[in-house]
C-alpha positions in Angstrom: -0.9 -53.1 -71.3 -2.7 -55.3 -68.6 0.1 -57.9 -68.7 2.6 -55.4 -67.3 0.4 -54.4 -64.3 2.0 -54.8 -60.9 0.5 -57.1 -58.3 -0.3 -54.1 -56.0 -2.1 -52.3 -58.8 -4.3 -55.5 -59.5 -5.0 -55.7 -55.7 -5.9 -52.0 -55.6 -8.3 -52.4 -58.5 -10.0 -55.4 -56.9 -10.4 -53.7 -53.5 -11.8 -50.5 -55.0 -14.2 -52.4 -57.3 -15.4 -54.4 -54.3 -15.9 -51.2 -52.4 -17.9 -49.6 -55.3 -20.0 -52.8 -55.8 -21.1 -53.1 -52.1 -21.7 -49.4 -51.7 -25.3 -49.4 -53.0 -26.1 -52.6 -51.0 -24.8 -50.8 -47.9 -27.0 -47.7 -48.6 -30.0 -50.0 -49.1 -29.5 -51.7 -45.7 -28.9 -48.4 -44.0 -32.0 -46.8 -45.4 -34.2 -49.8 -44.6 -32.4 -50.6 -41.3 -32.2 -54.3 -42.2 -30.0 -57.0 -40.8 -29.4 -60.4 -42.5 -28.0 -63.4 -40.6 -26.6 -66.6 -42.1 -26.1 -69.5 -39.7 -24.5 -72.8 -40.4 -24.5 -75.5 -37.6 -21.2 -77.3 -37.7 -21.7 -79.6 -34.7 -23.8 -80.0 -31.5 -22.6 -81.4 -28.2 -25.4 -81.6 -25.6 -26.8 -78.1 -25.3 -23.7 -76.4 -26.8 -24.0 -75.8 -30.5 -21.0 -74.9 -32.7 -22.2 -72.6 -35.4 -20.7 -70.3 -38.0 -22.7 -67.1 -38.3 -22.3 -64.4 -40.8 -24.0 -61.1 -40.2 -24.7 -58.5 -42.9 -26.0 -55.3 -41.4 -25.3 -51.6 -41.9 -22.4 -51.6 -39.4 -20.5 -54.6 -40.9 -21.1 -53.5 -44.5 -20.1 -49.9 -44.0 -17.0 -51.0 -42.0 -16.0 -53.4 -44.8 -16.6 -50.6 -47.4 -14.4 -48.2 -45.5 -11.6 -50.7 -45.0 -11.6 -51.8 -48.7 -11.7 -48.1 -49.9 -8.7 -47.2 -47.8 -6.8 -50.5 -48.6 -7.4 -49.8 -52.3 -5.9 -46.3 -52.1 -3.0 -47.7 -50.0 -2.2 -50.4 -52.5 -2.4 -47.8 -55.3 0.2 -45.8 -53.3 2.3 -48.9 -52.8 2.6 -49.4 -56.6 4.9 -46.4 -56.6 6.3 -46.4 -53.1 7.3 -50.1 -53.1 8.1 -50.3 -56.8 11.8 -51.0 -56.2 11.0 -53.8 -53.8 12.0 -57.2 -55.2 9.4 -59.0 -53.1 6.4 -56.8 -54.1 4.2 -59.9 -54.7 4.8 -61.2 -51.2 4.0 -57.7 -49.8 0.7 -57.6 -51.8 -0.3 -61.1 -50.6 0.4 -60.1 -46.9 -1.7 -56.9 -47.2 -4.6 -58.8 -48.9 -4.5 -61.4 -46.1 -4.6 -58.5 -43.6 -7.7 -57.0 -45.2 -9.3 -60.4 -45.4 -8.7 -61.0 -41.7 -10.3 -57.7 -40.9 -13.3 -58.5 -43.0 -13.7 -61.9 -41.3 -13.7 -60.1 -37.9 -16.4 -57.6 -39.1 -18.8 -60.1 -40.6 -18.6 -62.9 -38.0 -20.5 -62.3 -34.7 -19.6 -65.7 -33.1 -16.6 -65.6 -30.8 -14.8 -68.9 -31.8 -15.1 -68.0 -35.6 -14.2 -64.4 -34.9 -10.9 -65.7 -33.5 -9.9 -66.6 -37.1 -9.9 -62.9 -38.1 -8.6 -61.8 -34.7 -5.6 -64.2 -34.8 -5.1 -63.5 -38.5 -4.6 -59.8 -37.8 -2.0 -60.6 -35.2 0.0 -63.0 -37.2 0.0 -61.0 -40.5 0.8 -57.8 -38.6 3.9 -59.5 -37.2 4.9 -60.6 -40.7 4.4 -57.0 -42.0 6.2 -55.3 -39.1 9.3 -57.5 -39.6 9.1 -57.0 -43.4 12.4 -55.2 -43.7 14.3 -58.0 -41.9 16.6 -56.1 -39.6 17.1 -56.4 -35.8 15.0 -53.2 -35.1 12.1 -54.6 -37.1 12.3 -58.0 -35.4 12.2 -56.5 -31.9 9.3 -54.2 -32.9 7.5 -57.2 -34.4 8.0 -59.4 -31.2 6.7 -56.6 -29.0 3.6 -56.2 -31.3 2.8 -59.9 -31.4 3.4 -60.6 -27.7 1.2 -57.7 -26.7 -1.5 -58.9 -29.0 -1.2 -62.5 -27.7 -2.5 -61.3 -24.3 -5.7 -60.3 -26.1 -5.9 -63.6 -27.9 -5.7 -65.5 -24.6 -8.4 -63.3 -23.1 -10.7 -64.1 -26.1 -10.0 -67.8 -25.5 -10.9 -67.4 -21.8 -14.2 -65.7 -22.7 -15.0 -68.5 -25.1 -14.5 -71.0 -22.3 -16.6 -69.0 -19.9 -19.4 -68.5 -22.4 -19.9 -72.3 -22.7 -22.2 -71.8 -19.7 -24.6 -69.8 -21.9 -24.7 -72.6 -24.5 -23.8 -70.3 -27.4 -21.2 -67.7 -28.5 -23.3 -65.3 -30.5 -22.3 -61.8 -29.6 -25.7 -60.4 -30.6 -27.7 -62.4 -28.0 -25.6 -62.3 -24.8 -27.3 -62.0 -21.4 -26.3 -61.6 -17.8 -25.2 -64.6 -15.8 -23.2 -65.3 -12.7 -19.8 -65.2 -14.4 -20.6 -62.3 -16.7 -18.2 -59.9 -14.9 -15.3 -62.2 -15.8 -16.4 -62.3 -19.4 -16.7 -58.5 -19.5 -13.2 -58.2 -18.0 -11.6 -60.6 -20.4 -13.2 -59.0 -23.5 -12.3 -55.5 -22.3 -8.7 -56.4 -21.8 -8.6 -58.1 -25.2 -9.9 -54.9 -26.8 -7.4 -52.8 -24.9 -4.5 -54.9 -26.2 -5.6 -54.6 -29.8 -6.4 -50.9 -29.5 -3.2 -50.2 -27.5 -4.7 -48.6 -24.4 -2.6 -48.2 -21.3 -0.7 -50.3 -20.2 -0.5 -52.0 -23.7 0.4 -48.8 -25.6 4.1 -49.3 -26.3 3.6 -51.6 -29.3 1.8 -49.0 -31.4 4.8 -46.6 -32.0 7.1 -49.6 -32.3 5.0 -51.0 -35.2 6.2 -48.0 -37.2 9.1 -50.2 -38.3 6.8 -51.6 -41.0 6.7 -50.0 -44.5 4.7 -46.7 -44.6 1.7 -48.2 -46.6 1.4 -50.8 -43.9 1.4 -48.1 -41.2 -1.3 -46.2 -43.1 -3.4 -49.4 -43.1 -2.7 -50.5 -39.6 -3.2 -47.1 -38.0 -6.3 -46.1 -39.9 -8.9 -48.9 -40.4 -7.6 -52.3 -39.5 -5.5 -53.6 -36.6 -6.0 -50.9 -34.0 -9.7 -50.6 -34.7 -10.4 -54.3 -34.1 -10.6 -53.7 -30.3 -13.0 -50.7 -30.8 -15.1 -52.8 -33.1 -15.3 -55.7 -30.6 -16.5 -53.4 -27.9 -19.1 -51.8 -30.2 -20.4 -55.3 -31.0 -20.5 -56.3 -27.3 -21.7 -52.9 -26.0 -25.3 -54.0 -25.0 -23.7 -56.9 -23.0 -20.8 -54.9 -21.6 -22.9 -52.0 -20.3 -24.9 -54.4 -18.0 -22.4 -53.8 -15.2 -21.8 -50.4 -13.6 -18.0 -51.0 -13.2 -17.3 -51.3 -17.0 -18.0 -47.6 -18.1 -16.0 -46.0 -15.2 -13.0 -48.3 -15.7 -12.9 -47.8 -19.5 -13.4 -44.0 -19.1 -10.4 -43.8 -16.7 -8.1 -45.9 -19.0 -9.2 -44.1 -22.2 -8.7 -40.6 -20.8 -5.3 -41.6 -19.4 -4.3 -43.0 -22.9 -5.6 -39.8 -24.6 -3.6 -37.6 -22.3 -0.4 -39.7 -22.5 -0.4 -39.8 -26.3 -1.2 -36.1 -26.6 1.6 -35.0 -24.4 4.1 -37.6 -25.9 3.4 -36.4 -29.4 4.6 -32.9 -28.4 8.0 -34.2 -27.4 8.5 -36.7 -30.3 10.6 -35.8 -33.3 10.1 -38.8 -35.6 7.4 -38.0 -38.2 5.8 -41.4 -38.3 5.8 -41.8 -34.5 4.0 -38.4 -34.1 1.3 -39.6 -36.4 1.2 -43.0 -34.5 0.8 -41.2 -31.2 -2.0 -39.1 -32.7 -3.7 -42.4 -33.7 -3.4 -43.5 -30.0 -4.9 -40.3 -28.9 -7.9 -40.7 -31.3 -8.3 -44.4 -30.1 -8.6 -42.9 -26.6 -11.4 -40.6 -27.9 -13.3 -43.6 -29.3 -12.9 -45.6 -26.1 -14.0 -42.6 -24.1 -17.2 -42.4 -26.2 -17.8 -46.1 -25.7 -17.3 -45.6 -21.9 -20.0 -42.9 -22.0 -22.3 -45.5 -23.7 -22.2 -43.9 -27.2 -21.2 -46.8 -29.4 -22.6 -45.3 -32.6 -20.6 -42.0 -32.1 -17.5 -44.2 -31.5 -18.1 -45.9 -34.8 -18.7 -42.5 -36.5 -15.4 -41.2 -35.3 -13.7 -44.5 -36.3 -14.8 -44.0 -39.9 -13.9 -40.3 -40.1 -10.6 -40.9 -38.4 -9.7 -43.8 -40.7 -10.2 -41.6 -43.8 -8.0 -38.7 -42.7 -5.4 -40.8 -40.8 -4.7 -42.9 -43.9 -4.3 -39.7 -45.9 -1.9 -38.3 -43.2 0.3 -41.4 -43.4 0.4 -41.5 -47.2 1.5 -37.8 -47.3 4.1 -38.5 -44.6 5.4 -41.5 -46.6 5.7 -39.2 -49.7 7.6 -36.7 -47.6 10.0 -39.4 -46.2 10.4 -40.9 -49.6 11.4 -37.6 -51.1 13.6 -36.5 -48.1 16.2 -39.3 -48.7 14.4 -41.5 -46.1 14.9 -39.0 -43.3 12.1 -39.1 -40.7 13.3 -36.5 -38.2 11.1 -33.4 -38.5 14.1 -31.3 -37.3 15.9 -32.0 -40.6 13.0 -31.0 -42.8 11.8 -27.6 -44.0 10.4 -25.6 -47.0 8.5 -28.7 -48.2 5.4 -26.6 -49.1 7.3 -24.9 -52.0 8.6 -28.2 -53.4 5.5 -30.5 -53.1 2.4 -28.3 -53.0 -0.2 -31.1 -53.7 1.2 -33.4 -50.9 1.3 -30.5 -48.4 -2.2 -29.4 -49.3 -3.5 -32.9 -48.7 -1.5 -33.2 -45.5 -2.8 -29.9 -44.1 -6.4 -31.0 -44.8 -5.7 -34.2 -42.9 -4.1 -32.3 -40.1 -7.0 -29.8 -39.8 -9.5 -32.7 -39.8 -7.5 -34.3 -37.0 -7.7 -31.1 -35.0 -11.4 -30.9 -35.5 -11.5 -27.8 -37.8 -15.1 -26.9 -38.7 -16.7 -28.6 -41.7 -14.0 -31.2 -42.3 -14.8 -34.9 -41.6 -13.1 -35.0 -38.2 -15.2 -32.1 -36.9 -18.5 -33.8 -37.3 -17.6 -36.8 -35.1 -15.1 -35.3 -32.7 -17.1 -32.2 -31.9 -20.2 -34.3 -31.3 -18.4 -36.6 -28.9 -16.9 -33.7 -26.9 -20.3 -31.9 -26.7 -22.0 -35.2 -25.5 -19.3 -35.5 -22.9 -20.2 -32.0 -21.7 -23.9 -32.8 -21.8 -23.7 -36.3 -20.1 -23.2 -36.7 -16.3 -19.4 -37.3 -16.5 -16.8 -36.7 -13.8 -15.5 -33.0 -14.0 -11.8 -34.1 -13.8 -12.3 -36.5 -16.7 -13.9 -33.7 -18.8 -11.1 -31.3 -18.0 -8.5 -33.9 -19.0 -10.4 -34.7 -22.2 -10.3 -31.0 -23.3 -6.7 -30.7 -22.2 -5.8 -33.6 -24.5 -7.9 -32.0 -27.3 -5.7 -28.9 -27.0 -2.7 -31.1 -27.2 -3.9 -32.5 -30.5 -4.0 -29.0 -32.0 -0.6 -28.2 -30.5 1.3 -31.2 -32.0 -0.4 -30.9 -35.3 0.8 -27.2 -35.6 4.3 -28.2 -34.4 4.5 -30.9 -37.1 3.4 -28.4 -39.8 5.7 -25.6 -38.7 8.8 -27.8 -38.3 8.5 -29.9 -41.4 6.5 -27.9 -43.9 7.0 -24.1 -43.3 10.3 -23.8 -41.5 13.6 -22.9 -43.2 15.4 -25.4 -45.5 17.5 -27.8 -43.4 17.9 -30.7 -45.8 20.1 -31.1 -48.9 19.6 -28.2 -51.3 20.3 -30.4 -54.4 17.5 -32.8 -53.6 14.3 -31.7 -55.4 10.9 -33.3 -54.8 8.7 -34.5 -57.6 4.9 -34.9 -57.8 4.6 -36.6 -61.1 3.6 -40.0 -60.0 -0.1 -40.7 -61.0 -0.4 -43.6 -58.5 0.4 -41.4 -55.5 -1.6 -38.4 -56.8 -4.7 -40.4 -57.4 -4.5 -42.2 -54.0 -4.0 -38.9 -52.0 -6.7 -37.1 -54.1 -9.3 -39.8 -53.4 -8.6 -39.8 -49.7 -8.5 -36.0 -49.5 -12.0 -35.9 -51.0 -13.3 -38.4 -48.5 -11.5 -36.5 -45.6 -13.4 -33.3 -46.7 -16.9 -34.7 -47.4 -16.9 -38.0 -45.4 -18.1 -36.7 -42.1 -21.1 -34.8 -43.6 -22.0 -37.8 -45.8 -21.9 -40.3 -43.0 -23.9 -38.1 -40.7 -26.5 -37.6 -43.4 -27.1 -41.3 -44.2 -26.7 -42.9 -40.7 -29.6 -42.1 -38.5 -27.7 -43.4 -35.5 -24.9 -40.8 -36.1 -27.4 -38.1 -35.3 -28.1 -38.3 -31.5 -31.2 -37.0 -29.8 -31.1 -33.2 -29.9 -29.5 -31.7 -26.8 -29.2 -28.0 -26.0 -25.9 -26.6 -24.7 -25.2 -23.0 -23.6 -23.2 -20.9 -26.0 -20.1 -21.0 -23.8 -20.2 -24.8 -23.7 -20.8 -24.9 -27.5 -17.7 -22.8 -28.1 -15.5 -24.7 -25.7 -14.1 -27.1 -28.3 -13.1 -24.4 -30.8 -11.7 -22.3 -27.9 -9.5 -25.2 -26.6 -8.3 -25.9 -30.2 -7.4 -22.2 -30.6 -5.5 -22.1 -27.2 -3.6 -25.3 -28.2 -2.5 -23.7 -31.5 -1.5 -20.5 -29.8 0.6 -22.3 -27.1 2.3 -24.5 -29.7 3.2 -21.4 -31.8 4.4 -19.5 -28.7 6.5 -22.1 -26.8 7.9 -24.3 -29.6 11.5 -23.5 -30.3 12.8 -24.8 -33.7 16.4 -25.4 -32.6 17.8 -28.6 -34.2 21.2 -28.2 -32.5 19.6 -28.3 -29.0 20.0 -32.0 -28.1 19.5 -31.9 -24.3 17.2 -34.5 -22.8 15.8 -33.7 -19.4 14.2 -36.4 -17.3 10.7 -34.9 -17.8 11.2 -34.9 -21.6 12.4 -38.5 -21.5 9.4 -39.4 -19.3 6.9 -37.9 -21.9 8.7 -39.1 -25.0 8.8 -42.7 -23.8 5.1 -42.7 -23.1 5.4 -42.4 -19.3 8.3 -45.0 -19.3 5.9 -47.5 -20.9 8.3 -48.2 -23.8 11.3 -49.2 -21.7 9.2 -51.0 -19.1 7.5 -53.1 -21.8 10.7 -54.1 -23.5 13.8 -54.0 -21.2 12.6 -56.1 -18.2 11.3 -58.8 -20.5 14.5 -58.7 -22.6 16.7 -58.7 -19.5 14.8 -61.6 -17.9 14.9 -63.7 -21.0 18.7 -63.0 -21.5 19.5 -63.8 -17.9 17.4 -67.0 -18.0 19.0 -68.0 -21.3 22.5 -67.4 -20.0 21.8 -69.5 -16.8 20.3 -72.3 -18.9 23.2 -72.2 -21.3 25.8 -72.4 -18.5 24.0 -75.0 -16.4 22.5 -77.2 -19.1 24.4 -76.7 -22.4 27.8 -76.1 -20.9 27.1 -78.1 -17.7 25.1 -81.2 -17.4 24.9 -81.9 -21.1 28.7 -81.8 -21.2 28.8 -84.6 -18.6 25.9 -86.8 -19.7 25.8 -85.8 -23.4 28.2 -86.5 -26.3 31.2 -84.9 -24.7 30.8 -86.9 -21.5 30.5 -90.2 -23.5 33.6 -89.4 -25.5 35.5 -88.6 -22.4 34.5 -91.9 -20.6 35.2 -94.1 -23.6 38.6 -92.4 -24.2 39.5 -93.0 -20.5 38.5 -96.6 -20.7 40.5 -97.1 -23.9 43.6 -95.5 -22.4 43.4 -97.7 -19.3 43.0 -100.8 -21.4 45.9 -99.8 -23.6 48.2 -99.1 -20.6 47.2 -102.4 -19.0 48.0 -104.3 -22.2 51.4 -102.5 -22.6 52.5 -103.1 -19.0 51.6 -106.9 -19.0 52.8 -107.7 -22.5 55.5 -110.3 -21.5 53.1 -111.9 -19.1 50.5 -112.3 -21.9 53.1 -113.7 -24.3 54.2 -116.3 -21.7 50.6 -117.2 -20.9 49.8 -117.6 -24.6 52.8 -119.9 -25.2 52.0 -122.0 -22.1 48.3 -122.3 -23.3 49.5 -123.3 -26.7 51.9 -125.9 -25.3 49.2 -127.4 -23.0 46.8 -127.6 -25.9 49.4 -129.4 -28.1 50.1 -131.9 -25.2 46.4 -132.5 -24.7 45.9 -133.2 -28.4 48.8 -135.6 -28.6 47.6 -137.5 -25.5 44.2 -137.9 -27.0 45.6 -139.3 -30.3 47.8 -141.8 -28.6 
């Protein structure tokens, strides 16, 4: 029986076993509030010591536990979803490399060594985005890796600047005369990885990857790397007053852009990708308000329900003849009840419905935003974006799950695959109880008690209700209506970020390539290269040949005269 197991099933078993084994160790470290550091000195030049440090603390272990639990469920799902793929082993190895890179990033608090995991995520994500090997996937992969390379360069710059401190340990940073430049470079690096404005366009483009990869990338791995970097650096980053206000402005702008854009998007996977972008904005916002532990809390709860949302979306796409447009779906609730139940739980958790995992973290962040001395405009925009989250979640459910049948009537959906059912059931359980469990065991996830008036306390629920009502009132399910006004195009292209990020770069490279081809390949190289050499040699040969033909008689006479003179000279010498 074990000989016939797929590579993805073996990988899933290993990841889930690792998650189960380190779970009691994680609980022990959390309860005792312990941190273990392993340090290996590789080389020392003057006062600068190159060391490899491993940190085992509640944050790193709990993050690794969450990543491996979600990865295990995703690989279990892949055993069915990718079963017809001839290169399943290659896919499994790539995903395992992806998970390993994320674990390296989590457990290493030294910047040069952290670059291994950071770069590994970028390279493997490129390989996974271009997995289907078509022009669309290639362009999406190039956009992904080029956006992430900016962050890699910023990390390298910060490594160079931190030589002045004599070490690269994230845990023991202090203020110095170039600290503002270091803070700026680390913040931009985190913004590229977590797709904040103006680096947001690669996140929906990365949907070209297979759905299990999307579930992994958008829940607990690639996009959370930037958030995790700022959480690790937060004591150092908050030493300047400029950092929180800048990050708050960027995060709220991202949150608003993604929330509005998702209401105008019709691609199922892209709607969920924009919801990820919106929740990343919430995490960055809590980091800007100096609440790193609440950002980590929301990161964990979001990872659990977002992976579930992607797996359910993948199941719907798989059973809808690979159609991703929500306008062509309908009546799915009567055909796939288990999948739709899981998807509704994930959607409600995303909205912040009471007593699901998303409620515990999201509601706490919004209440803290009301309690802390934050700009009024920022608070209003935050709650507007929260209403948008409820609106696009209801729009997604109405159009794809509960509306009239719009697909093929002969196509029936089946829910008999144990791999998919187990994966979605495990993640559904965590999406229901994960928030309460994490808040119970993590002391840091319970902030100092603050008292809010009843009206402030009910603001979040009221805003969610208004968002649901507006979505239900104004959304018109008309699949035949294809008009695209300028404002719709503006919102659906993420405030023109998608065309600006791709078209100018593409046009510039194409124009430069054309000019280079005409001036070098078809110009100077034609003269000085092989073609030029052939032309010169052929001309010389032709001139030589014509000269020889025209002076043939003269040459014969000259030859005979030379021969006669030679004979005469020889005879004269003999006599």
